[in-house]
C-alpha positions as CSV (number, residue, x, y, z in Angstrom):
1,X,-9.5,15.4,1.3
2,X,-10.2,13.6,-1.9
3,X,-11.3,10.2,-0.8
4,X,-14.3,8.8,1.1
5,X,-12.6,8.0,4.4
6,X,-12.7,10.4,7.4
7,X,-14.3,13.8,6.6
8,X,-12.0,16.8,7.2
9,X,-13.1,20.4,7.8
10,X,-15.7,19.5,10.5
11,X,-15.8,21.9,13.4
12,X,-13.7,21.1,16.4
13,X,-16.1,20.8,19.3
14,X,-14.5,21.3,22.7
15,X,-15.7,19.3,25.6
16,X,-14.3,21.7,28.2
17,X,-10.7,20.7,28.4
18,X,-9.3,22.1,25.2
19,X,-8.1,25.6,24.2
20,X,-11.0,28.0,23.6
21,X,-9.4,29.3,20.4
22,X,-9.1,25.8,19.1
23,X,-12.8,25.3,19.6
24,X,-13.5,28.0,17.0
25,X,-11.3,26.4,14.3
26,X,-11.9,23.3,12.1
27,X,-9.6,20.4,12.0
28,X,-8.5,21.5,8.5
29,X,-7.2,24.8,9.9
30,X,-5.0,23.1,12.6
31,X,-1.6,21.7,12.1
32,X,-0.9,18.2,13.5
33,X,0.8,19.4,16.6
34,X,-2.2,21.7,17.4
35,X,-4.6,18.8,16.7
36,X,-2.7,16.5,19.1
37,X,-2.5,19.2,21.8
38,X,-6.2,19.8,21.5
39,X,-6.9,16.1,21.7
40,X,-4.8,15.7,24.8
41,X,-6.5,18.8,26.4
42,X,-10.0,17.9,25.6
43,X,-9.8,14.3,26.8
44,X,-7.3,14.8,29.6
45,X,-6.1,11.4,28.4
46,X,-3.0,9.8,26.8
47,X,-5.0,6.7,25.9
48,X,-4.9,5.5,22.2
49,X,-7.2,2.6,21.4
50,X,-6.3,0.2,18.6
51,X,-9.1,-0.8,16.3
52,X,-7.7,-4.1,14.9
53,X,-10.5,-6.5,13.7
54,X,-9.9,-10.1,14.7
55,X,-13.0,-12.1,13.9
56,X,-12.2,-14.8,16.4
57,X,-12.2,-12.3,19.3
58,X,-15.5,-10.6,18.3
59,X,-18.9,-11.7,19.8
60,X,-20.4,-14.9,18.4
61,X,-22.2,-14.3,15.2
62,X,-20.0,-11.4,14.1
63,X,-18.4,-11.7,10.7
64,X,-16.5,-9.7,8.1
65,X,-19.6,-7.6,7.2
66,X,-20.0,-6.7,10.9
67,X,-16.5,-5.2,11.4
68,X,-17.6,-1.6,10.9
69,X,-20.6,-1.9,13.2
70,X,-18.4,-3.5,15.9
71,X,-15.8,-0.7,15.6
72,X,-18.5,2.0,15.6
73,X,-19.9,0.6,18.8
74,X,-16.5,0.7,20.4
75,X,-16.0,4.3,19.2
76,X,-19.3,5.4,20.6
77,X,-18.5,3.8,23.9
78,X,-15.0,5.2,24.3
79,X,-14.5,8.4,22.3
80,X,-14.6,10.7,25.3
81,X,-11.9,8.7,27.0
82,X,-9.2,8.7,24.4
83,X,-6.9,11.1,22.5
84,X,-6.5,8.8,19.5
85,X,-7.6,5.7,17.7
86,X,-5.1,3.5,15.9
87,X,-6.5,1.1,13.2
88,X,-3.8,-1.4,12.1
89,X,-4.2,-1.3,8.3
90,X,-3.1,-4.9,7.9
91,X,-6.2,-6.3,9.7
92,X,-8.4,-4.5,7.2
93,X,-6.3,-5.5,4.2
94,X,-6.6,-9.1,5.4
95,X,-10.4,-8.9,5.0
96,X,-10.1,-8.3,1.3
97,X,-9.8,-5.1,-0.8
98,X,-13.5,-4.4,-0.9
99,X,-15.0,-5.4,2.4
100,X,-11.8,-4.5,4.4
101,X,-11.4,-1.0,3.1
102,X,-15.1,-0.4,3.2
103,X,-15.0,-1.3,6.9
104,X,-12.0,1.0,7.5
105,X,-13.7,3.9,5.8
106,X,-16.9,3.5,7.8
107,X,-14.8,3.3,11.0
108,X,-12.8,6.4,10.2
109,X,-16.0,8.3,9.3
110,X,-17.4,7.5,12.8
111,X,-14.4,8.9,14.7
112,X,-15.1,12.4,16.0
113,X,-13.0,15.1,14.3
114,X,-11.3,16.1,17.5
115,X,-9.8,12.6,18.0
116,X,-6.5,11.8,16.3
117,X,-6.7,9.0,13.7
118,X,-3.4,7.1,13.4
119,X,-2.8,4.5,10.7
120,X,-0.6,1.8,12.0
121,X,0.9,0.9,8.6
122,X,4.7,1.0,9.2
123,X,5.2,2.0,5.6
124,X,8.7,2.5,4.2
125,X,9.8,2.8,0.6
126,X,11.7,4.9,-1.9
127,X,10.4,8.5,-2.3
128,X,8.1,8.1,-5.3
129,X,6.5,5.0,-3.8
130,X,6.3,6.7,-0.4
131,X,4.3,9.5,-2.0
132,X,1.8,7.0,-3.3
133,X,1.4,5.6,0.2
134,X,0.9,9.1,1.5
135,X,-1.8,9.8,-1.0
136,X,-3.5,6.6,0.0
137,X,-3.3,7.1,3.8
138,X,-3.5,10.9,4.2
139,X,-5.5,12.0,1.2
140,X,-7.8,9.1,0.3
141,X,-8.4,7.6,3.7
142,X,-8.0,10.9,5.6
143,X,-5.8,9.7,8.5
144,X,-4.2,12.4,10.6
145,X,-1.0,10.4,11.1
146,X,0.8,7.1,10.3
147,X,3.6,4.9,11.6
148,X,6.6,5.0,9.2
149,X,9.6,2.7,8.8
150,X,12.8,4.7,8.4
151,X,15.1,2.0,7.1
152,X,15.4,3.5,3.7
153,X,16.5,6.9,5.0
154,X,15.4,10.5,5.1
155,X,14.0,10.6,1.5
156,X,11.6,7.8,2.3
157,X,10.3,9.6,5.4
158,X,10.2,13.1,4.0
159,X,6.8,12.7,2.1
160,X,5.2,11.8,5.5
161,X,6.4,14.8,7.4
162,X,6.6,17.6,4.9
163,X,2.9,18.6,5.5
164,X,2.4,20.3,8.8
165,X,-1.2,19.1,9.1
166,X,-0.1,15.4,9.2
167,X,2.1,13.5,11.6
168,X,4.5,10.5,11.3
169,X,5.6,8.2,14.1
170,X,8.9,6.7,13.1
171,X,9.6,3.1,14.2
172,X,12.4,3.4,16.7
173,X,12.4,1.0,19.6
174,X,9.6,-1.5,19.2
175,X,7.9,-3.7,21.8
176,X,8.4,-7.2,20.2
177,X,10.9,-9.8,21.5
178,X,13.0,-9.6,18.3
179,X,13.5,-5.8,18.6
180,X,17.1,-6.1,19.8
181,X,18.1,-8.1,16.7
182,X,18.7,-4.9,14.7
183,X,17.7,-2.0,17.0
184,X,20.5,-2.7,19.5
185,X,23.3,-3.1,17.0
186,X,26.2,-0.8,17.8
187,X,26.9,1.9,15.2
188,X,29.5,4.6,15.1
189,X,28.0,7.8,13.7
190,X,30.2,10.9,14.1
191,X,32.6,8.9,16.4
192,X,31.6,7.0,19.5
193,X,29.5,3.9,19.6
194,X,25.7,3.8,20.3
195,X,22.8,1.5,19.6
196,X,21.1,2.0,16.3
197,X,17.7,2.9,17.9
198,X,19.3,6.0,19.4
199,X,20.7,7.2,16.1
200,X,17.3,6.6,14.5
201,X,15.7,8.8,17.2
202,X,18.2,11.6,16.7
203,X,18.0,11.6,12.9
204,X,14.2,11.5,12.9
205,X,13.9,14.4,15.3
206,X,16.5,16.4,13.3
207,X,14.1,16.1,10.3
208,X,11.2,17.6,12.3
209,X,10.4,21.0,10.9
210,X,6.8,21.2,11.9
211,X,6.6,19.5,15.3
212,X,4.9,16.5,13.6
213,X,7.5,13.8,14.0
214,X,7.0,11.2,16.8
215,X,8.7,7.9,17.7
216,X,7.4,4.4,18.2
217,X,8.8,3.3,21.6
218,X,7.7,0.1,23.1
219,X,6.6,-0.2,26.7
220,X,8.4,-3.5,27.1
221,X,11.8,-1.7,27.1
222,X,11.5,1.0,29.7
223,X,15.2,1.6,30.1
224,X,15.6,2.3,26.4
225,X,12.5,4.5,26.6
226,X,14.1,6.5,29.4
227,X,17.2,7.0,27.4
228,X,15.2,8.2,24.4
229,X,13.2,10.6,26.5
230,X,16.5,12.1,27.6
231,X,17.7,12.4,24.0
232,X,14.3,13.7,22.7
233,X,12.7,15.6,25.5
234,X,9.9,17.2,23.3
235,X,9.1,14.3,21.0
236,X,5.8,12.5,21.2
237,X,6.1,8.7,21.8
238,X,3.6,6.2,20.5
239,X,3.8,3.5,23.1
240,X,2.6,-0.1,22.2
241,X,3.2,-3.1,24.4
242,X,0.9,-2.4,27.3
243,X,-1.4,-5.3,28.1
244,X,-1.1,-8.3,25.8
245,X,2.6,-7.8,25.4
246,X,3.0,-7.4,29.2
247,X,4.7,-4.0,29.3
248,X,4.4,-2.3,32.7
249,X,2.2,0.8,32.5
250,X,3.8,2.4,35.6
251,X,7.4,1.9,34.3
252,X,6.4,3.2,30.8
253,X,4.8,6.4,32.1
254,X,7.7,7.0,34.4
255,X,10.2,6.5,31.6
256,X,8.4,8.3,28.8
257,X,6.3,11.2,30.1
258,X,7.6,14.6,29.1
259,X,8.2,17.7,31.3
260,X,4.6,18.9,30.7
261,X,3.1,15.6,31.9
262,X,2.2,14.5,28.4
263,X,4.2,13.4,25.4
264,X,2.8,9.9,25.0
265,X,0.1,8.1,23.1
266,X,-0.3,4.9,25.1
267,X,-1.8,2.3,22.9
268,X,-4.1,-0.5,24.0
269,X,-5.9,-2.7,21.6
270,X,-7.1,-6.2,22.6
271,X,-7.4,-5.3,26.3
272,X,-10.0,-2.6,25.5
273,X,-11.6,-3.6,22.2
274,X,-12.1,-7.2,23.1
275,X,-12.8,-6.9,26.8
276,X,-15.8,-9.1,26.3
277,X,-17.2,-11.5,23.7
278,X,-20.7,-11.0,24.9
279,X,-23.5,-8.7,24.0
280,X,-22.0,-6.2,26.5
281,X,-18.8,-5.8,24.5
282,X,-19.2,-2.1,24.1
283,X,-19.9,-1.5,27.8
284,X,-17.0,-3.7,28.7
285,X,-14.7,-1.8,26.4
286,X,-15.8,1.5,28.0
287,X,-15.1,0.0,31.5
288,X,-11.7,-1.2,30.4
289,X,-10.9,2.2,28.8
290,X,-11.9,4.1,31.9
291,X,-9.7,1.9,34.1
292,X,-6.7,2.3,31.8
293,X,-7.2,6.0,31.4
294,X,-7.4,6.5,35.1
295,X,-4.3,4.3,35.7
296,X,-2.4,6.4,33.2
297,X,-3.5,9.6,35.0
298,X,-2.5,8.2,38.3
299,X,0.9,7.2,37.1
300,X,1.5,10.6,35.5
301,X,0.4,12.4,38.6
302,X,2.8,10.3,40.7
303,X,5.7,11.1,38.4
304,X,4.9,14.9,38.6
305,X,4.3,14.8,42.4
């Protein structure tokens, strides 16, 4: 990596759940799919924690210059419970180009190498601009993966997925109330009529040469998630919408889990990161993460029983 974000090439240290061969390799030697499998295996968790700095939700006295320290405390309290962290880049950009990106870089540097870092950026632009975004997010900041908007078509997505060591989660069926405005529109590709989100899923997975293409599928629409799992049985779903957006964890796991009992990054942000505004915020975040991780495990076990 060329920037000063998350260091690459650090040894992968296994905590007992990962593959022994993976433990002897560095992150730089693993492709994205191998990194993800190792993260799932090491943590025995599908929990992905969002790191989205909102100053009004932080403990009293915390300001812009405390964002990195706050995030690092959350990471230190939860890194053994998660498979990924997902900073939403917009929240750092909103802090200003100097302090915001400095906080993001310090945050990324604190995340252990065996945990996936996912930039929630939802970038989407023509190919030459997409390549500039890729250089910023993959090379300068050092993220393992990013969320990508496919509205401009395959050439806008290709720069994000052509490298086997990086992953892209294509926006497909989102968790927000306005998702049906476009995503449910009926389209007629190759005959027949289907909702647009299904076509997006099929096209995105058809572009997947390296096992590094995932889909963003919201927990608030479990019926659609179930349909997408049937269409894309081996694709990883990034699942927002649990907690603040009132998606049902049990329904989401039942709809989205794959045949191996994995296949999901279940995202939680405010419910974990801001579990307390007191001095015990890190301990409260750990307790919330343990609870959610265990609930995900229980739901997954029930599906496979």
